[in-house]
KOLMAR-79352 format. One record per residue (C-alpha): residue in three letters; y, z, x. Coordinates in nm, 4 decimals, always signed. Example, Ala and Ser with C-alpha at 12.3 -4.5 7.8 and 13.67 -1.06 7.14 Angstrom:
2
<r ala,<-0.4500,+0.7800,+1.2300>>,
<r ser,<-0.1060,+0.7140,+1.3670>>,
# end
This chain:
337
<r met,<+0.0052,-0.0045,+0.0007>>,
<r tyr,<+0.2512,+0.0946,+0.2702>>,
<r ser,<+0.3178,-0.0702,+0.5979>>,
<r asn,<+0.1970,+0.1401,+0.9030>>,
<r lys,<+0.5501,+0.0944,+1.0433>>,
<r ile,<+0.7284,+0.3071,+0.7817>>,
<r pro,<+0.8919,+0.6389,+0.9077>>,
<r glu,<+0.6084,+0.8866,+0.8919>>,
<r lys,<+0.8332,+1.1769,+0.7866>>,
<r val,<+1.1590,+1.2179,+0.5969>>,
<r arg,<+1.3742,+1.5305,+0.5462>>,
<r val,<+1.4437,+1.6354,+0.1825>>,
<r ser,<+1.7228,+1.8773,+0.0877>>,
<r ile,<+1.5774,+2.2138,-0.0149>>,
<r gly,<+1.6965,+2.1946,-0.3795>>,
<r thr,<+1.5449,+1.8397,-0.4110>>,
<r ala,<+1.2217,+1.9509,-0.2537>>,
<r ile,<+1.1906,+2.2316,-0.5025>>,
<r phe,<+1.2911,+2.0052,-0.7991>>,
<r leu,<+1.0429,+1.7375,-0.6915>>,
<r gly,<+0.7600,+1.9992,-0.6653>>,
<r leu,<+0.7142,+1.9460,-0.2806>>,
<r ile,<+0.7567,+2.3222,-0.2323>>,
<r arg,<+0.7880,+2.6341,-0.4528>>,
<r gly,<+1.1183,+2.8012,-0.5322>>,
<r lys,<+1.3903,+2.8607,-0.7788>>,
<r ile,<+1.7072,+2.6519,-0.8206>>,
<r asp,<+2.0204,+2.7494,-1.0130>>,
<r ala,<+2.1422,+2.3809,-1.0718>>,
<r pro,<+1.8879,+2.0976,-1.0735>>,
<r pro,<+2.0035,+1.7964,-0.8697>>,
<r thr,<+2.0543,+1.4776,-1.0565>>,
<r thr,<+2.0051,+1.2749,-0.7327>>,
<r ala,<+1.7164,+1.3088,-0.4838>>,
<r tyr,<+1.8853,+1.3876,-0.1464>>,
<r leu,<+1.6862,+1.2652,+0.1510>>,
<r met,<+1.7741,+1.2548,+0.5289>>,
<r thr,<+1.6258,+1.0419,+0.7992>>,
<r tyr,<+1.3782,+1.2359,+1.0256>>,
<r lys,<+1.4234,+1.2552,+1.4026>>,
<r asn,<+1.2642,+1.5090,+1.6397>>,
<r gly,<+1.5873,+1.6221,+1.7897>>,
<r lys,<+1.9646,+1.5968,+1.7276>>,
<r cys,<+2.1992,+1.3194,+1.6381>>,
<r leu,<+2.3564,+1.1059,+1.9196>>,
<r ala,<+2.7014,+1.1847,+1.7761>>,
<r asn,<+2.8844,+1.5120,+1.8394>>,
<r cys,<+3.0886,+1.5906,+1.5292>>,
<r lys,<+3.2173,+1.9432,+1.5832>>,
<r phe,<+3.1491,+2.0615,+1.2234>>,
<r cys,<+2.7871,+1.9370,+1.1995>>,
<r pro,<+2.4728,+2.1348,+1.2958>>,
<r gln,<+2.3101,+1.7923,+1.3722>>,
<r ala,<+2.5567,+1.7312,+1.6516>>,
<r arg,<+2.4244,+1.6445,+1.9939>>,
<r glu,<+2.5711,+1.9651,+2.1528>>,
<r ser,<+2.5296,+2.1834,+1.8509>>,
<r his,<+2.3154,+2.5030,+1.8713>>,
<r gly,<+2.2549,+2.4941,+1.4978>>,
<r arg,<+1.9229,+2.4348,+1.3422>>,
<r ala,<+1.7999,+2.0709,+1.3444>>,
<r asp,<+1.6851,+2.1015,+0.9814>>,
<r met,<+2.0324,+2.1800,+0.8487>>,
<r leu,<+2.3203,+1.9644,+0.7238>>,
<r ser,<+2.6319,+2.1484,+0.6066>>,
<r arg,<+2.4820,+2.4865,+0.4735>>,
<r val,<+2.1730,+2.3171,+0.3320>>,
<r met,<+1.8208,+2.3270,+0.4798>>,
<r trp,<+1.6315,+1.9923,+0.4930>>,
<r pro,<+1.2684,+2.0490,+0.5488>>,
<r ser,<+1.0486,+1.7428,+0.6458>>,
<r phe,<+0.7605,+1.6020,+0.4395>>,
<r ser,<+0.5318,+1.3112,+0.4499>>,
<r thr,<+0.7243,+1.0037,+0.3445>>,
<r val,<+0.4339,+0.8810,+0.1261>>,
<r asp,<+0.4353,+1.2155,-0.0544>>,
<r val,<+0.8090,+1.2077,-0.1128>>,
<r ile,<+0.8108,+0.8621,-0.2560>>,
<r lys,<+0.5313,+0.9558,-0.5066>>,
<r ser,<+0.7364,+1.2546,-0.6117>>,
<r ile,<+1.0508,+1.0449,-0.6562>>,
<r lys,<+0.8723,+0.7871,-0.8542>>,
<r arg,<+0.7304,+1.0527,-1.0922>>,
<r ala,<+1.0646,+1.2244,-1.1272>>,
<r phe,<+1.2610,+0.9027,-1.2029>>,
<r glu,<+1.0025,+0.7833,-1.4548>>,
<r asn,<+1.0280,+1.1172,-1.6244>>,
<r gly,<+1.4101,+1.0864,-1.6448>>,
<r lys,<+1.4574,+1.3915,-1.4154>>,
<r ile,<+1.6581,+1.2045,-1.1438>>,
<r lys,<+1.8736,+0.9028,-1.1595>>,
<r arg,<+1.9393,+0.8065,-0.8028>>,
<r val,<+1.8287,+0.8578,-0.4445>>,
<r cys,<+2.0756,+0.9265,-0.1637>>,
<r ile,<+1.9724,+0.8807,+0.1947>>,
<r gln,<+2.1696,+1.0691,+0.4614>>,
<r ala,<+2.1447,+0.9133,+0.8153>>,
<r ile,<+2.1808,+1.0913,+1.1521>>,
<r asn,<+2.2707,+0.8598,+1.4409>>,
<r tyr,<+1.9872,+0.7381,+1.6845>>,
<r pro,<+1.8978,+0.3996,+1.8257>>,
<r glu,<+1.6495,+0.3015,+1.5505>>,
<r ile,<+1.8307,+0.4361,+1.2599>>,
<r phe,<+1.9180,+0.1161,+1.0730>>,
<r ser,<+1.5672,-0.0223,+1.1086>>,
<r asp,<+1.4242,+0.3071,+0.9785>>,
<r ile,<+1.6711,+0.3109,+0.6779>>,
<r lys,<+1.5785,-0.0459,+0.5939>>,
<r lys,<+1.2041,+0.0293,+0.5969>>,
<r leu,<+1.2566,+0.3531,+0.3932>>,
<r val,<+1.4744,+0.1751,+0.1338>>,
<r glu,<+1.2244,-0.1180,+0.1019>>,
<r ile,<+0.9163,+0.0971,+0.0446>>,
<r ile,<+1.0978,+0.3180,-0.2018>>,
<r leu,<+1.2019,+0.0129,-0.4058>>,
<r glu,<+0.8490,-0.1303,-0.3793>>,
<r glu,<+0.7348,+0.1764,-0.5796>>,
<r val,<+1.0236,+0.2468,-0.8036>>,
<r lys,<+1.3370,+0.0485,-0.9079>>,
<r ile,<+1.5798,+0.3346,-0.8696>>,
<r pro,<+1.9383,+0.3066,-0.7507>>,
<r ile,<+1.9730,+0.4019,-0.3886>>,
<r ser,<+2.2879,+0.5115,-0.1903>>,
<r val,<+2.2914,+0.5359,+0.1850>>,
<r ser,<+2.5435,+0.7488,+0.3780>>,
<r cys,<+2.5513,+0.6364,+0.7424>>,
<r gln,<+2.7769,+0.5456,+1.0409>>,
<r pro,<+2.7541,+0.1740,+1.1021>>,
<r leu,<+2.8887,+0.0562,+1.4284>>,
<r ser,<+2.8803,-0.3173,+1.3475>>,
<r ser,<+2.8960,-0.5659,+1.0525>>,
<r glu,<+2.5256,-0.6362,+1.1204>>,
<r asp,<+2.4354,-0.2779,+1.0460>>,
<r ile,<+2.6032,-0.3174,+0.7000>>,
<r glu,<+2.4290,-0.6510,+0.6470>>,
<r thr,<+2.0933,-0.4843,+0.7176>>,
<r leu,<+2.1560,-0.2284,+0.4482>>,
<r ala,<+2.2510,-0.4943,+0.2001>>,
<r glu,<+1.9421,-0.6908,+0.2669>>,
<r ala,<+1.7311,-0.3773,+0.2077>>,
<r gly,<+1.8530,-0.3743,-0.1548>>,
<r ile,<+2.0606,-0.0627,-0.1659>>,
<r asp,<+2.2935,-0.0055,-0.4594>>,
<r arg,<+2.5833,+0.1636,-0.2712>>,
<r val,<+2.6901,+0.2524,+0.0925>>,
<r gly,<+2.8880,+0.5467,+0.2035>>,
<r ile,<+3.0607,+0.5433,+0.5399>>,
<r pro,<+3.2150,+0.8851,+0.6099>>,
<r leu,<+3.5566,+0.9274,+0.7373>>,
<r asp,<+3.5561,+1.3085,+0.7167>>,
<r ala,<+3.9010,+1.3399,+0.8697>>,
<r ala,<+4.2324,+1.2460,+0.6946>>,
<r thr,<+4.4276,+1.1547,+1.0009>>,
<r ala,<+4.3506,+0.9578,+1.3294>>,
<r glu,<+4.4405,+1.2692,+1.5501>>,
<r ile,<+4.1934,+1.4998,+1.3560>>,
<r phe,<+3.9247,+1.2347,+1.3523>>,
<r asp,<+3.9417,+1.1928,+1.7319>>,
<r lys,<+3.9409,+1.5662,+1.7870>>,
<r val,<+3.6454,+1.6527,+1.5562>>,
<r lys,<+3.4151,+1.3452,+1.5719>>,
<r gly,<+3.5752,+1.0752,+1.8025>>,
<r ala,<+3.6332,+1.0578,+2.1829>>,
<r lys,<+3.7851,+1.3900,+2.2243>>,
<r ala,<+3.4684,+1.5437,+2.0659>>,
<r gly,<+3.2382,+1.3348,+2.2867>>,
<r gly,<+3.1386,+1.1192,+1.9929>>,
<r pro,<+3.1029,+0.7450,+1.9543>>,
<r tyr,<+3.3332,+0.6986,+1.6555>>,
<r asp,<+3.6892,+0.5523,+1.6243>>,
<r ile,<+3.8852,+0.5830,+1.2994>>,
<r asn,<+4.0122,+0.2285,+1.3137>>,
<r arg,<+3.6705,+0.0880,+1.3566>>,
<r gln,<+3.5426,+0.3153,+1.0755>>,
<r leu,<+3.8179,+0.1743,+0.8439>>,
<r asn,<+3.7206,-0.1724,+0.9335>>,
<r met,<+3.3582,-0.1026,+0.8563>>,
<r leu,<+3.4645,+0.0275,+0.5108>>,
<r lys,<+3.6575,-0.3000,+0.4509>>,
<r lys,<+3.3644,-0.4991,+0.5656>>,
<r ala,<+3.1368,-0.3037,+0.3335>>,
<r val,<+3.3653,-0.3706,+0.0388>>,
<r glu,<+3.3472,-0.7452,+0.1225>>,
<r ile,<+2.9649,-0.7286,+0.1246>>,
<r phe,<+2.8975,-0.4794,-0.1665>>,
<r gly,<+3.2127,-0.5224,-0.3797>>,
<r arg,<+3.4886,-0.2891,-0.4756>>,
<r asn,<+3.3932,+0.0479,-0.6019>>,
<r arg,<+3.0384,+0.0218,-0.4593>>,
<r val,<+3.1381,+0.1659,-0.1295>>,
<r ser,<+3.2003,+0.5288,-0.0740>>,
<r thr,<+3.3456,+0.7636,+0.1870>>,
<r his,<+3.3518,+1.1377,+0.2464>>,
<r leu,<+3.6580,+1.3409,+0.3372>>,
<r ile,<+3.6436,+1.7031,+0.4391>>,
<r val,<+3.9218,+1.9385,+0.3332>>,
<r gly,<+4.0013,+2.1997,+0.5868>>,
<r leu,<+3.9820,+2.0238,+0.9305>>,
<r gly,<+4.3437,+2.0881,+1.0087>>,
<r glu,<+4.5161,+1.8329,+0.7884>>,
<r thr,<+4.7984,+1.9074,+0.5313>>,
<r glu,<+4.7452,+1.8390,+0.1557>>,
<r arg,<+4.9880,+1.5382,+0.2036>>,
<r asp,<+4.7669,+1.3946,+0.4759>>,
<r met,<+4.4600,+1.4132,+0.2554>>,
<r val,<+4.6157,+1.2750,-0.0493>>,
<r asn,<+4.7637,+0.9789,+0.1556>>,
<r met,<+4.4174,+0.9037,+0.2829>>,
<r leu,<+4.2708,+0.9229,-0.0650>>,
<r gln,<+4.5254,+0.6595,-0.1748>>,
<r lys,<+4.4422,+0.4365,+0.1179>>,
<r cys,<+4.0748,+0.4532,+0.0377>>,
<r val,<+4.1329,+0.3618,-0.3397>>,
<r asn,<+4.3575,+0.0746,-0.2335>>,
<r met,<+4.0759,-0.0751,-0.0329>>,
<r gly,<+3.8257,-0.0375,-0.3190>>,
<r val,<+3.6513,+0.2590,-0.1619>>,
<r leu,<+3.5506,+0.5645,-0.3664>>,
<r pro,<+3.6350,+0.8859,-0.1843>>,
<r ala,<+3.4354,+1.1973,-0.2338>>,
<r leu,<+3.5705,+1.5458,-0.1387>>,
<r phe,<+3.3878,+1.8112,+0.0573>>,
<r ala,<+3.5162,+2.1579,+0.1584>>,
<r phe,<+3.4825,+2.2393,+0.5246>>,
<r thr,<+3.1883,+2.4814,+0.5730>>,
<r pro,<+3.1582,+2.6802,+0.8899>>,
<r val,<+2.7942,+2.6596,+1.0096>>,
<r lys,<+2.6446,+2.8788,+1.2827>>,
<r gly,<+2.5872,+2.7037,+1.5970>>,
<r thr,<+2.8493,+2.4385,+1.5518>>,
<r ala,<+3.1717,+2.4073,+1.7618>>,
<r met,<+3.3633,+2.5070,+1.4382>>,
<r glu,<+3.1578,+2.8009,+1.3386>>,
<r lys,<+3.4568,+3.0379,+1.3448>>,
<r val,<+3.6933,+2.8156,+1.1567>>,
<r ser,<+3.7648,+2.9262,+0.7982>>,
<r pro,<+3.6970,+2.7142,+0.4964>>,
<r pro,<+4.0015,+2.5905,+0.3037>>,
<r leu,<+4.1853,+2.7963,+0.0487>>,
<r ile,<+4.0546,+2.7413,-0.2977>>,
<r ser,<+4.4058,+2.6670,-0.4207>>,
<r thr,<+4.4465,+2.3987,-0.1541>>,
<r tyr,<+4.1120,+2.2479,-0.2477>>,
<r arg,<+4.1985,+2.2556,-0.6299>>,
<r arg,<+4.5245,+2.0680,-0.5788>>,
<r ile,<+4.3517,+1.8079,-0.3731>>,
<r gln,<+4.0786,+1.7711,-0.6276>>,
<r leu,<+4.3365,+1.7134,-0.8987>>,
<r ala,<+4.5236,+1.4651,-0.6831>>,
<r arg,<+4.2076,+1.2730,-0.6191>>,
<r tyr,<+4.1156,+1.2516,-0.9814>>,
<r ile,<+4.4657,+1.1270,-1.0738>>,
<r ile,<+4.4407,+0.8576,-0.7938>>,
<r val,<+4.0904,+0.7513,-0.8401>>,
<r asn,<+4.1407,+0.7084,-1.2190>>,
<r asn,<+4.4647,+0.5263,-1.1745>>,
<r val,<+4.6672,+0.7838,-1.3735>>,
<r gly,<+4.9156,+0.8070,-1.0751>>,
<r arg,<+4.9567,+0.7444,-0.7054>>,
<r phe,<+5.0303,+0.9296,-0.3814>>,
<r glu,<+5.3823,+0.7571,-0.3811>>,
<r asp,<+5.4655,+0.9348,-0.7156>>,
<r met,<+5.3659,+1.2859,-0.5827>>,
<r lys,<+5.5954,+1.5285,-0.4189>>,
<r phe,<+5.5270,+1.7680,-0.1373>>,
<r asp,<+5.6965,+2.0746,+0.0120>>,
<r gly,<+5.7996,+2.1174,+0.3818>>,
<r glu,<+5.4485,+2.2163,+0.4742>>,
<r gly,<+5.2836,+1.9195,+0.2939>>,
<r arg,<+5.1554,+2.1208,-0.0113>>,
<r ile,<+5.1571,+1.9291,-0.3365>>,
<r ile,<+5.4407,+2.0454,-0.5707>>,
<r glu,<+5.4397,+1.7656,-0.8134>>,
<r phe,<+5.1334,+1.5422,-0.9156>>,
<r gly,<+5.3514,+1.2410,-1.0426>>,
<r val,<+5.2276,+1.2645,-1.4059>>,
<r asp,<+5.3781,+1.4296,-1.7137>>,
<r pro,<+5.2882,+1.8028,-1.7765>>,
<r gln,<+5.0892,+1.7287,-2.0925>>,
<r thr,<+4.8779,+1.4675,-1.9250>>,
<r leu,<+4.8307,+1.7095,-1.6236>>,
<r arg,<+4.7089,+1.9937,-1.8561>>,
<r glu,<+4.4716,+1.7589,-2.0436>>,
<r ile,<+4.3161,+1.6527,-1.7059>>,
<r ile,<+4.2650,+2.0099,-1.5994>>,
<r asn,<+4.1193,+2.1104,-1.9352>>,
<r ser,<+3.8670,+1.8403,-1.9107>>,
<r gly,<+3.7222,+2.0146,-1.5938>>,
<r lys,<+3.6249,+1.6758,-1.4539>>,
<r pro,<+3.8456,+1.6819,-1.1291>>,
<r phe,<+3.6493,+2.0012,-1.0242>>,
<r gln,<+3.2969,+1.8647,-1.0509>>,
<r thr,<+3.1168,+1.7132,-0.7490>>,
<r ser,<+3.2661,+1.3831,-0.6640>>,
<r gly,<+3.0657,+1.1044,-0.5216>>,
<r cys,<+2.8231,+0.8217,-0.6335>>,
<r pro,<+2.7279,+0.7981,-1.0006>>,
<r ala,<+2.4723,+1.0723,-1.0916>>,
<r cys,<+2.5642,+1.2740,-0.7743>>,
<r asn,<+2.6090,+1.6591,-0.8404>>,
<r arg,<+2.5141,+1.7881,-0.4809>>,
<r pro,<+2.4391,+2.1534,-0.5931>>,
<r tyr,<+2.5899,+2.4081,-0.3603>>,
<r tyr,<+2.6232,+2.1702,-0.0524>>,
<r asn,<+2.9316,+2.3587,+0.0658>>,
<r glu,<+2.9312,+2.6914,-0.1136>>,
<r arg,<+2.6951,+2.9679,-0.2216>>,
<r pro,<+2.6040,+3.0065,-0.5846>>,
<r ser,<+2.7994,+3.3346,-0.5756>>,
<r gly,<+3.1102,+3.1461,-0.5049>>,
<r pro,<+3.3797,+3.0495,-0.4630>>,
<r ile,<+3.2604,+2.7181,-0.6110>>,
<r tyr,<+3.4407,+2.4333,-0.4605>>,
<r asn,<+3.2557,+2.1496,-0.6262>>,
<r tyr,<+3.0901,+2.2368,-0.9738>>,
<r pro,<+2.7488,+2.0619,-1.0069>>,
<r arg,<+2.7756,+2.0594,-1.3846>>,
<r pro,<+3.0482,+2.0482,-1.6623>>,
<r leu,<+3.2675,+2.3577,-1.6511>>,
<r thr,<+3.2794,+2.6355,-1.9039>>,
<r gly,<+3.6009,+2.7298,-2.0791>>,
<r glu,<+3.6216,+3.0455,-1.8641>>,
<r glu,<+3.5819,+2.8493,-1.5487>>,
<r ile,<+3.8688,+2.6166,-1.6451>>,
<r leu,<+4.0835,+2.9188,-1.7184>>,
<r lys,<+4.0076,+3.0385,-1.3711>>,
<r ile,<+4.1113,+2.6999,-1.2254>>,
<r phe,<+4.4483,+2.7166,-1.3915>>,
<r gly,<+4.4934,+3.0504,-1.2145>>,
<r glu,<+4.3799,+2.8986,-0.8787>>,
<r leu,<+4.6354,+2.6219,-0.9240>>,
<r gly,<+4.9037,+2.8816,-0.9998>>,
<r met,<+4.9505,+2.7315,-1.3529>>,
<r ser,<+4.9518,+2.8648,-1.7143>>,
<r pro,<+4.7026,+2.7039,-1.9477>>,
<r ser,<+4.9472,+2.7266,-2.2304>>,
<r gly,<+5.2387,+2.5444,-2.0695>>,
# end
């Protein structure tokens, strides 16, 4: 059934592994996407300062952000995905890729064997260094591609994952790869990740969000999470108020309700006006949607950068009325106007 050239093992996020029945355990919020990560015995060739997979990190090789990713037989994982998809339990597969010489060949093989067994939408989050890498992914039949920027400015990018970090990445090349991916996959079928809390201002982040949307790229937000063993393990996560304002600005921009150019910022780069009328702004907040996990369709990424006990940066489900009231407080706003 399977080629003997397929990757023997694949990593699976702990929540996905429990949900698929690969291991026993309890989960507070079921994933709506199956999250996989390419397997390599060792660390990534890159050296992103916030990542436990980084070449010089002393963090665990089975972690990404604060999530554990145990490895399993690829064949067993595919069988579990097929069963879960056919039973309506998951709607998508997302493959996270670390950087090593054979990575794009491995991704292509993994995607092809999954699609042989089950016609499920597949997203791949990776770091292509050439147009040929992106073409390889397109030929494999994936639905969407994500190319992480992570940092909102060129200076921070260089410091945390570029040359100053001892990494292979360059923000201009990364932006060019995003543009190339849009040419190949089409507008709004290409994603990027941006991490709030790497040292940027709110203005920096909102400006980059607008640039991404202008390109036809869907930006997803993460909150910086300090992970033991990384170069940034002692850096604090972002203030929840900062993250809420940026989530709100992202929603406004992505849904074409307003633009970065219409927003106003104080002397420290904090958002003070969102560029929309007060009633519309309250309606958006009351929907709760800006504060749910952002990313590909059917992605809820439960507790990727927070503990279930909170603070919850990205809610993996629709918010309750009580949670929305709490968010008004975090935004420093009254729910009644």
